[in-house]
VOGU-3710 file (C-alpha; in Angstrom, 3 decimals, decimal comma):
1> mryfyldwkd> -19,225/-1,595/-8,484  -16,574/0,353/-9,810  -13,928/-1,962/-8,376  -13,477/-5,234/-7,213  -10,314/-6,715/-5,880  -11,094/-9,634/-3,905  -10,618/-13,050/-5,681  -9,787/-16,572/-4,929  -6,657/-16,262/-3,595  -8,356/-14,031/-0,497
11> fiitpiliil> -10,726/-17,030/0,201  -8,203/-19,146/0,209  -5,393/-17,878/1,667  -6,933/-16,062/4,732  -8,203/-18,562/6,391  -4,951/-20,262/6,598  -2,974/-16,804/7,791  -6,060/-16,417/10,515  -4,757/-20,162/11,829  -1,199/-18,799/11,454
21> ilfigimvrn> -1,560/-15,647/13,506  -4,072/-17,594/15,781  -1,356/-20,383/16,875  2,118/-17,900/16,600  -0,865/-15,461/18,879  -1,150/-17,952/21,248  2,718/-19,183/21,419  3,733/-15,390/22,218  1,176/-15,199/24,846  2,358/-18,207/26,547
31> qfiksdlkkf> 6,228/-17,237/26,311  6,370/-13,551/26,052  3,458/-12,025/28,000  3,068/-11,369/31,619  0,954/-13,664/33,315  -1,497/-10,817/34,577  -1,744/-9,525/30,971  -2,182/-12,371/28,862  -6,136/-12,389/29,022  -5,854/-8,959/26,919
41> fmpaiiskii> -3,742/-10,438/24,107  -6,053/-13,139/22,336  -8,800/-11,108/22,473  -6,420/-7,920/20,887  -5,452/-10,199/17,940  -8,418/-11,365/17,346  -10,662/-7,655/17,187  -8,087/-6,419/15,236  -8,525/-9,774/12,567  -12,228/-8,325/12,649
51> gsitivfiyq> -11,775/-4,882/12,333  -9,270/-5,563/9,048  -11,873/-7,659/7,457  -14,982/-5,402/8,165  -13,069/-2,550/7,089  -12,600/-4,306/3,749  -15,735/-5,483/3,184  -16,919/-2,172/4,044  -15,151/-0,769/1,562  -15,629/-3,173/-1,322
61> fyyeggdtvh> -19,280/-3,479/-1,223  -20,606/-0,837/0,791  -18,749/1,927/-0,288  -17,963/0,126/-3,735  -13,890/1,666/-3,536  -12,421/4,207/-1,734  -8,880/4,982/0,279  -8,098/1,710/1,046  -9,066/-0,044/-2,679  -6,841/2,642/-4,230
71> ffkdstvitd> -3,843/1,993/-1,263  -3,833/-1,791/-1,769  -3,796/-1,067/-5,602  -0,383/1,217/-4,861  0,690/-1,301/-2,895  0,792/-4,378/-5,708  2,832/-1,712/-7,830  5,085/-1,741/-5,190  5,804/-5,110/-4,764  6,042/-5,721/-8,747
81> altsspvsay> 8,935/-3,028/-8,205  10,316/-5,080/-5,191  10,111/-8,354/-7,629  11,264/-6,392/-10,218  15,113/-5,592/-9,679  17,540/-4,996/-6,434  18,024/-1,857/-7,849  14,578/-0,819/-8,709  13,480/-1,937/-4,895  16,173/-0,170/-3,588
91> killvssnen> 15,383/3,543/-5,200  11,528/3,153/-4,467  11,845/2,475/-1,246  15,008/4,413/0,243  15,709/7,130/-2,317  13,423/10,155/-3,240  11,499/8,872/-5,874  12,480/10,726/-9,277  9,357/10,086/-11,879  11,730/10,427/-14,867
101> dpdinrftrr> 14,244/8,051/-13,675  14,243/5,106/-16,234  14,622/2,439/-13,461  11,521/2,910/-11,696  9,324/5,063/-14,028  7,361/2,371/-15,653  6,243/1,733/-11,758  5,819/4,842/-10,574  3,218/6,438/-13,790  0,973/3,497/-12,332
111> ltffndegcl> 0,955/4,966/-8,703  -2,046/6,900/-7,867  -0,377/8,426/-5,274  3,070/8,947/-6,094  3,079/12,817/-5,490  1,668/12,020/-1,740  4,562/11,135/0,359  2,236/9,880/3,887  0,384/7,591/0,465  3,557/6,600/-0,760
121> llakvagiin> 4,873/5,080/2,222  2,054/3,382/3,463  1,904/1,872/0,189  5,661/0,948/0,265  4,760/-0,686/3,750  1,827/-2,922/2,487  4,036/-3,530/-0,974  6,213/-5,783/1,755  3,492/-7,034/3,078  2,643/-8,161/-0,106
131> lftfssflpt> 5,321/-9,917/-0,885  4,148/-12,599/2,271  0,383/-12,754/1,222  1,089/-12,918/-2,771  -0,470/-9,728/-3,226  -3,594/-10,665/-1,727  -6,331/-7,467/-0,463  -7,863/-9,321/2,709  -4,446/-11,215/4,009  -2,379/-8,484/3,560
141> silmgllglt> -5,004/-5,727/5,199  -5,180/-8,240/8,188  -1,248/-7,995/8,511  -1,690/-4,597/8,493  -4,241/-4,155/11,302  -1,637/-6,800/13,538  1,440/-4,239/12,454  -1,058/-1,516/14,090  -1,637/-3,359/16,931  2,312/-3,872/17,541
151> gmwgfflvlv> 2,341/-0,577/18,841  -0,839/-0,234/20,571  0,103/-2,919/22,856  3,020/-1,101/23,423  1,145/1,569/24,576  -1,105/-0,667/26,446  2,208/-1,801/28,681  3,436/1,975/29,045  -0,407/2,782/30,799  -0,134/-0,701/32,745
161> niepalskyf> 3,213/0,201/34,301  1,699/3,871/35,196  -1,322/1,694/37,325  -1,506/-2,033/37,198  -4,648/-1,517/39,022  -6,687/-0,308/35,718  -5,483/-2,447/33,499  -9,035/-3,620/31,826  -9,862/0,362/31,704  -6,904/0,603/29,581
171> aistlymptv> -7,498/-2,301/27,208  -10,298/-1,188/26,636  -9,063/2,672/25,635  -6,244/1,422/23,561  -7,518/-2,078/22,105  -10,825/-2,585/22,122  -12,493/1,002/21,386  -14,519/0,085/18,628  -13,305/3,073/16,629  -9,180/1,915/17,659
181> ffwgsgiikd> -9,794/-1,466/15,762  -12,375/-0,633/13,203  -10,497/2,728/11,859  -6,969/1,731/12,778  -6,841/-1,461/11,163  -6,227/-2,375/7,341  -4,896/0,005/4,568  -5,793/2,749/5,514  -3,222/5,314/6,640  -4,703/5,333/10,542
191> tlvlgamgwa> -3,557/2,378/10,827  -0,090/3,297/10,581  -0,477/6,235/12,467  -2,238/4,812/15,374  0,829/2,301/15,474  3,687/4,546/14,995  1,908/6,761/17,654  2,151/3,765/20,415  5,789/3,260/19,484  6,320/6,602/19,831
201> vysfytmffk> 4,794/6,553/23,436  6,354/3,186/24,325  9,797/4,124/23,295  9,698/7,982/25,116  8,495/6,407/28,348  11,492/4,003/27,434  13,979/6,537/27,097  13,339/9,121/29,413  10,904/6,986/32,637  13,057/3,750/32,861
211> frkpfqstfi> 16,333/5,071/31,098  16,657/1,745/29,593  17,789/0,463/26,277  18,522/4,529/25,136  19,939/3,543/21,016  17,073/1,544/20,457  14,619/3,172/21,806  15,889/6,631/20,408  15,715/4,838/16,871  12,149/3,145/17,575
221> filamymivt> 11,026/6,881/18,809  12,952/8,536/15,765  11,101/5,976/13,296  7,916/6,434/14,546  7,816/9,943/14,696  9,066/9,906/10,863  6,134/8,003/10,048  3,353/9,791/12,217  4,789/13,393/10,714  5,091/11,666/7,120
231> ikiyvgicll> 1,847/10,225/7,040  0,074/12,640/9,301  1,972/16,163/10,519  -0,634/17,395/12,988  -0,501/14,142/14,651  2,882/14,951/15,405  2,507/18,511/16,199  0,122/17,668/19,165  1,977/14,173/19,871  5,595/15,519/20,883
241> pallvwmilt> 4,832/18,816/22,632  2,530/16,304/24,889  5,059/14,059/25,637  7,966/16,678/26,085  5,167/18,101/28,799  4,877/15,085/30,530  8,985/14,049/30,947  9,768/17,607/32,464  6,515/17,685/35,004  7,682/14,336/36,028
251> ynhtikstfl> 11,106/15,178/36,714  9,890/18,178/38,866  7,235/15,949/40,741  11,132/14,003/41,627  12,303/16,676/43,952  11,623/16,288/47,297  11,377/19,522/48,485  8,071/20,689/48,501  9,363/24,520/48,501  11,490/23,717/45,703
261> ktltkplllt> 9,095/22,033/44,020  6,793/24,214/44,412  9,457/27,017/43,255  10,812/25,574/39,916  7,162/23,890/38,804  6,595/27,206/36,891  9,917/27,308/35,747  10,205/24,275/34,279  6,640/24,606/32,878  7,412/27,416/31,107
271> laiiaavfat> 10,649/25,426/29,817  8,239/22,576/28,505  5,760/25,250/26,925  9,404/26,425/25,166  10,512/22,978/24,181  7,005/22,170/22,857  6,461/25,572/20,961  10,519/24,891/19,157  9,645/21,218/18,603  6,245/22,023/16,837
281> ykltennqry> 8,226/24,704/15,097  10,960/22,523/13,808  8,322/19,981/12,777  6,549/22,057/10,257  9,501/24,684/9,344  9,681/22,473/5,693  6,049/22,154/5,714  4,513/24,782/3,914  0,722/23,793/4,891  1,078/22,961/8,506
291> sfdqiietsq> 3,778/25,802/8,993  3,050/28,558/11,629  2,411/31,027/9,299  0,000/28,971/7,130  -1,750/26,096/9,208  -5,212/28,637/9,907  -5,340/28,737/6,077  -4,946/24,854/5,869  -7,482/23,907/8,827  -9,978/26,326/6,347
301> vtglyisqvs> -8,675/25,280/3,014  -8,876/21,340/4,103  -12,621/22,325/6,126  -14,145/23,516/3,371  -12,903/20,842/0,811  -14,367/18,025/3,254  -17,627/19,813/3,461  -18,219/20,551/-0,231  -17,108/16,650/-0,991  -19,711/15,333/1,534
311> kivggsvydl> -22,705/17,472/-0,030  -21,922/16,327/-3,275  -21,771/12,762/-2,402  -24,575/12,898/0,020  -22,039/12,797/3,296  -22,922/13,715/6,782  -21,767/17,192/6,792  -21,978/18,896/10,068  -22,285/22,659/10,888  -20,219/24,493/13,530
321> gkieytftgi> -21,844/28,000/12,685  -19,826/30,763/10,997  -15,957/30,279/11,558  -13,925/33,638/11,344  -10,469/31,535/10,323  -8,654/34,160/12,342  -6,660/33,451/15,266  -9,218/34,900/17,297  -11,894/33,470/15,386  -10,364/30,237/15,496
331> lkmipaginv> -10,342/30,481/19,532  -14,051/31,102/19,704  -14,388/28,020/18,123  -12,477/26,020/21,204  -16,010/24,780/22,735  -17,271/23,584/19,612  -14,489/21,974/18,020  -14,070/19,608/20,874  -17,492/18,822/21,722  -18,188/17,991/18,221
341> tlfrpylwev> -15,158/15,881/18,051  -15,294/14,395/21,950  -19,375/14,315/21,974  -20,654/14,260/18,186  -23,114/13,034/16,605  -25,765/12,715/18,851  -27,948/10,051/18,545  -30,588/12,106/16,808  -27,649/12,960/14,125  -27,580/9,436/13,083
351> tnplmlissl> -28,000/9,182/9,100  -26,555/5,703/8,436  -25,369/2,376/10,126  -21,744/3,485/10,247  -22,561/6,757/11,918  -24,694/4,821/14,440  -21,867/3,359/16,050  -19,859/6,760/16,042  -22,839/7,936/17,880  -22,598/5,350/20,375
361> estfflvlti> -19,122/5,662/21,224  -19,575/9,542/21,246  -22,393/9,455/23,597  -20,517/6,838/25,742  -17,594/9,676/26,303  -20,184/12,375/26,976  -21,844/10,036/29,844  -18,397/8,938/31,271  -17,138/12,612/30,764  -20,181/14,367/32,611
371> yiifiktgff> -20,106/11,333/35,505  -16,069/11,304/36,189  -15,694/15,309/35,765  -18,624/17,259/36,801  -20,350/14,299/39,076  -18,031/12,046/40,861  -15,023/13,952/41,154  -15,888/17,308/40,846  -14,414/20,654/38,745  -12,332/21,699/40,627
381> rtlflinktp> -11,062/18,689/42,177  -10,551/17,455/38,452  -8,598/20,552/37,330  -6,246/20,109/41,202  -5,956/16,295/40,264  -4,707/17,228/36,604  -2,193/19,673/37,921  -0,346/17,947/40,374  0,079/14,547/38,093  1,932/15,190/34,955
391> fliacfafsl> 0,019/11,943/33,049  -3,259/13,026/33,146  -1,745/17,277/31,943  -0,101/14,823/28,932  -3,036/12,952/28,178  -5,467/16,227/28,279  -2,901/18,050/26,708  -2,753/16,293/23,271  -6,416/15,128/23,074  -7,823/18,314/23,639
401> pfafavgist> -6,109/20,929/20,993  -6,086/17,468/18,827  -9,603/17,291/19,082  -10,126/20,938/18,712  -8,050/20,819/15,729  -9,575/17,916/13,670  -13,351/19,321/14,803  -12,611/22,502/12,917  -11,211/21,987/9,972  -13,068/18,260/9,205
411> lnfgtlaryk> -16,929/19,099/9,481  -17,747/16,343/7,972  -18,803/12,961/10,527  -17,925/10,246/8,518  -14,132/11,817/8,052  -14,018/12,843/12,119  -14,712/9,137/12,743  -11,306/8,600/11,465  -9,886/11,500/12,036  -10,226/11,658/15,832
421> lplipfylsg> -8,549/8,083/16,381  -5,558/9,500/17,714  -6,946/11,087/20,570  -8,864/8,053/21,803  -6,632/5,948/23,987  -5,126/9,356/25,641  -8,412/10,838/26,392  -10,489/7,843/27,486  -7,146/6,385/29,097  -6,952/9,908/31,198
431> lyylnylaek> -10,602/9,511/32,188  -10,104/5,915/33,687  -7,213/7,802/35,760  -8,642/10,714/36,650  -11,265/8,561/38,168  -8,970/6,198/39,898  -7,217/9,249/41,739  -10,284/10,267/42,690  -11,422/7,266/44,819  -7,901/6,512/45,965
441> npkpkkqla> -8,221/10,346/47,486  -11,603/11,378/48,605  -12,686/14,183/49,381  -12,342/14,554/53,233  -15,730/14,123/55,179  -17,114/17,408/56,851  -17,292/16,860/60,504  -20,686/17,959/62,330  -20,737/20,558/64,818
//
């Protein structure tokens, strides 16, 4: 076995930590959670604990190493720096680290991911958590998972505020889906990104829809977007435009005059698209890989790299056919990219136990999508309901482009299971809300002559 980071501390501290978490969770639920939402709180915490423990054991005993092990190793180096001296702690946490700086050189040279800002940020967060877990792999993984849960709970609260009647279904889409509570747990980048995404949605909604706590919400939104862009910028590229479109079209719906509303909607939609393009440009202008003129090349390089590595190690590679990495060539791949992300691997493509879980989830997505859009609601009525509902536009404006982007640039089912994680709460919540609107506004029955 190449790596083994579980030791006696893990098996002593972990049971104590779990008992403490459950005790605090019950207190928080009883004092701060609304009565109609209490039933979702503790199951969400328990699922995160299970997900974090599972991901540690899978990487430890199934993969015998991997990203989360390396991230934990780097986090212990960060913890050493934090406990070494105030100067080292300040420089390594808050200052752009210089590997030649004598104050921190003895730490940075031990970091596997020192030159990767996203991985380094993850190691810094885990390094702070290590201070409370005595640098124990399993307890730190559990607390990291719970940190990500705070953002998803905020996202869940936003959804319930939009439609309280769907609280059970929104809980499924944000808290209980296998991919969400498994790949969104432990010391991996997806945990922080998912949590930050939830906080970004929550603070954005509080600022621009509820008009509450402007300074606090602005700070949380900026911090959340910083974490997203630093760790996985492509998530921010898809998320920020969707939020802007949601906000601007919602304001359009507040216009009481039907004539003015119809007249101004194309103008506001154009404004939303321009704002989204500008915001995306500003996000990527200093990023060589994801700038407007490099993003297609980045997609090609990423896809080929993951595919080649997967073939070498015997991974689950998928083929979308010949992809022409030009603007028109990429556009032709939209249906295939969305399909592979949302609905594959099919059951007959399964080659290992983890892939089976992903396949069952994808099959659920496929059946639910066909039932709601094509059987229950109807395709054209679906388009009508989406067009008149800004929240639905935002859900699909984020999830569909995101599905396409990761689908054509991943080419490996194992990696895709993690990469598609951010779209699941949006896409599934959108489907549930679409179904609710279809039931609430049934088709008019034809009158017999």
